[in-house]
C-alpha positions in Angstrom: -41.8 -6.4 15.0 -43.9 -5.4 12.1 -42.1 -2.1 11.8 -39.2 -4.4 11.7 -40.4 -6.3 9.2 -41.7 -3.3 6.8 -38.3 -1.9 7.4 -35.8 -4.7 6.6 -38.4 -5.3 3.5 -37.7 -1.4 2.6 -34.1 -1.9 2.6 -33.9 -5.4 1.0 -35.6 -3.5 -2.3 -33.5 -0.6 -2.3 -30.0 -2.5 -1.7 -30.7 -5.3 -4.0 -31.2 -3.5 -7.2 -27.8 -0.9 -6.2 -26.1 -4.4 -5.8 -26.9 -5.5 -9.0 -26.2 -2.4 -10.6 -22.4 -2.4 -9.3 -22.2 -5.9 -10.3 -23.4 -5.0 -13.6 -21.2 -2.3 -14.2 -18.0 -4.0 -12.4 -16.4 -4.1 -16.1 -16.6 -0.1 -16.5 -13.8 0.2 -13.4 -11.4 -2.0 -15.1 -9.1 0.2 -17.0 -7.2 1.9 -14.1 -6.9 2.8 -10.6 -4.9 5.0 -8.3 -4.7 5.3 -4.7 -2.9 6.1 -1.4 -1.9 4.5 1.3 -0.1 4.0 4.7 3.2 2.3 4.9 4.8 0.4 7.2 8.5 -0.4 6.8 10.5 -3.0 8.8 14.3 -3.5 8.6 15.2 -6.6 9.2 19.0 -6.8 9.4 19.1 -4.6 12.4 19.2 -5.7 16.0 16.3 -4.8 17.0 14.6 -4.2 13.8 13.9 -0.9 12.9 10.2 0.2 12.0 9.4 2.9 9.5 5.8 4.7 9.2 5.5 6.9 6.1 2.9 7.5 3.2 2.6 6.6 0.0 0.6 6.7 -3.6 0.5 4.4 -6.7 -1.1 4.4 -10.1 -1.5 1.7 -12.1 -3.8 0.7 -15.8 -4.6 -2.9 -17.0 -2.9 -4.0 -20.0 -5.8 -7.2 -19.1 -8.7 -7.6 -16.7 -6.7 -9.8 -14.7 -3.0 -7.9 -15.7 -2.0 -4.3 -14.2 1.1 -2.5 -14.8 1.8 -0.3 -11.7 4.2 2.2 -10.5 3.7 3.4 -6.6 6.1 5.7 -4.6 6.4 6.0 -0.4 8.1 8.0 1.7 8.7 7.1 5.4 9.4 9.9 7.6 8.2 8.5 11.1 9.9 5.7 13.0 8.5 3.4 15.7 9.7 2.5 19.2 8.0 -0.1 20.8 9.1 -1.4 24.3 7.6 -4.4 26.5 7.0 -3.7 30.0 5.7 -6.1 32.3 1.9 -4.7 32.4 2.1 -4.8 28.5 3.3 -3.1 25.2 4.0 0.7 25.2 4.6 2.4 21.3 5.6 5.8 20.4 6.5 7.3 16.9 9.1 9.9 16.3 10.5 11.8 13.3 13.6 10.1 12.3 16.6 12.0 10.4 16.5 8.7 8.2 14.1 8.8 5.9 13.6 5.8 3.5 12.1 6.5 -0.4 10.7 4.0 -2.3 9.9 3.4 -5.9 8.8 0.6 -7.4 7.1 -0.8 -10.8 6.0 -3.7 -12.3 3.1 -6.3 -13.0 0.0 -7.3 -10.3 -1.8 -10.3 -11.2 -5.0 -10.2 -10.2 -7.9 -12.7 -9.5 -11.3 -12.9 -9.2 -12.2 -9.7 -11.2 -16.0 -10.7 -11.3 -16.5 -9.5 -7.8 -16.3 -7.1 -5.2 -13.5 -8.8 -3.6 -9.9 -9.6 -5.5 -6.5 -11.2 -4.6 -3.5 -10.3 -6.3 0.0 -10.7 -6.3 2.9 -8.7 -7.4 6.8 -8.3 -8.2 8.2 -5.2 -9.1 11.9 -3.2 -9.2 13.1 -0.3 -8.5 14.8 1.7 -5.5 15.2 2.5 -2.2 16.8 5.5 -1.2 18.2 6.1 2.4 18.6 10.0 3.2 19.3 11.6 6.3 17.8 15.2 7.0 16.6 17.1 9.7 13.7 18.9 7.3 9.8 18.6 7.8 8.5 15.9 5.8 7.2 18.0 3.0 10.9 19.5 2.2 12.5 16.1 3.2 10.7 14.2 0.3 11.6 17.4 -2.3 15.5 16.6 -0.8 15.1 12.9 -1.5 13.8 13.4 -4.2 16.8 15.3 -5.3 18.9 12.3 -4.0 18.3 9.6 -5.6 21.1 10.3 -8.2 23.3 11.5 -5.8 22.3 9.9 -2.1 22.4 6.5 -1.0 20.2 4.9 -3.6 20.0 1.0 -3.9 18.4 -1.5 -6.5 14.9 -2.9 -5.1 12.8 -6.1 -5.6 9.2 -6.5 -4.3 7.5 -9.7 -4.3 4.1 -9.4 -2.3 0.9 -9.7 -2.7 -2.7 -9.1 -1.2 -6.5 -8.5 -1.2 -8.8 -5.9 -2.2 -12.2 -5.2 -1.7 -14.0 -2.6 -4.1 -18.0 -0.9 -3.7 -18.3 0.4 -7.5 -15.5 2.8 -7.8 -14.2 2.9 -4.3 -12.3 0.1 -2.5 -9.6 -0.6 0.5 -6.6 -2.2 -0.6 -4.2 -4.3 2.1 -0.4 -5.5 0.7 2.2 -7.5 2.1 5.1 -8.3 0.5 9.2 -8.3 1.4 11.0 -5.5 -0.1 14.6 -6.9 -1.0 17.7 -4.2 -1.3 21.1 -5.4 -1.9 24.0 -3.8 -0.1 26.8 -6.6 0.3 24.0 -8.9 -0.5 20.2 -9.4 -0.2 18.6 -7.0 2.9 14.7 -8.4 3.3 12.4 -6.3 4.6 8.6 -6.5 5.8 6.7 -4.0 4.2 2.8 -3.6 4.7 0.7 -0.9 3.2 -3.0 -0.3 3.7 -5.5 2.4 2.1 -8.0 3.4 -0.5 -7.9 2.7 -4.2 -10.0 4.5 -6.6 -10.5 2.8 -10.0 -12.1 3.8 -12.9 
């Protein structure tokens, strides 16, 4: 028990200064942010709903401690099939020919900028492009970029929000929103992203 108390006191002596240093240097990490994420996009207008899985990246810079201008792009190359059986749920991921490419830009309004956790809301505009290809994901992404002006591209709106936690410059961000595109009316689609962020 005595050894445990000594170890606990030693840990406290080492952890408290680094925690205070992280708090005092919080403002030094409030200029810009970059990140990568896993992207889940659920098309809500089909029956059954179609779930897409992909990857993306984002970059933003602060115009105010609570306001950030952010751009992001995501490419979905897998489709998730979920079946429910008597004994549970079965799920499988397969590469699909339909590959949504999303590009969005807009402000992110942040709350709680002085601590390690903060919530945010965002409203972005951009596009979603629907490309059909049998190429592997890197080549398919390249061809999707080339098809933005020629392919099946729709105007998109994205209201969303989430939470992010930081330990110094490294953090984790979870965001949920409604990716709305217009094709004979508004089409609402659930979108969830999760991934690391780096701020400086």
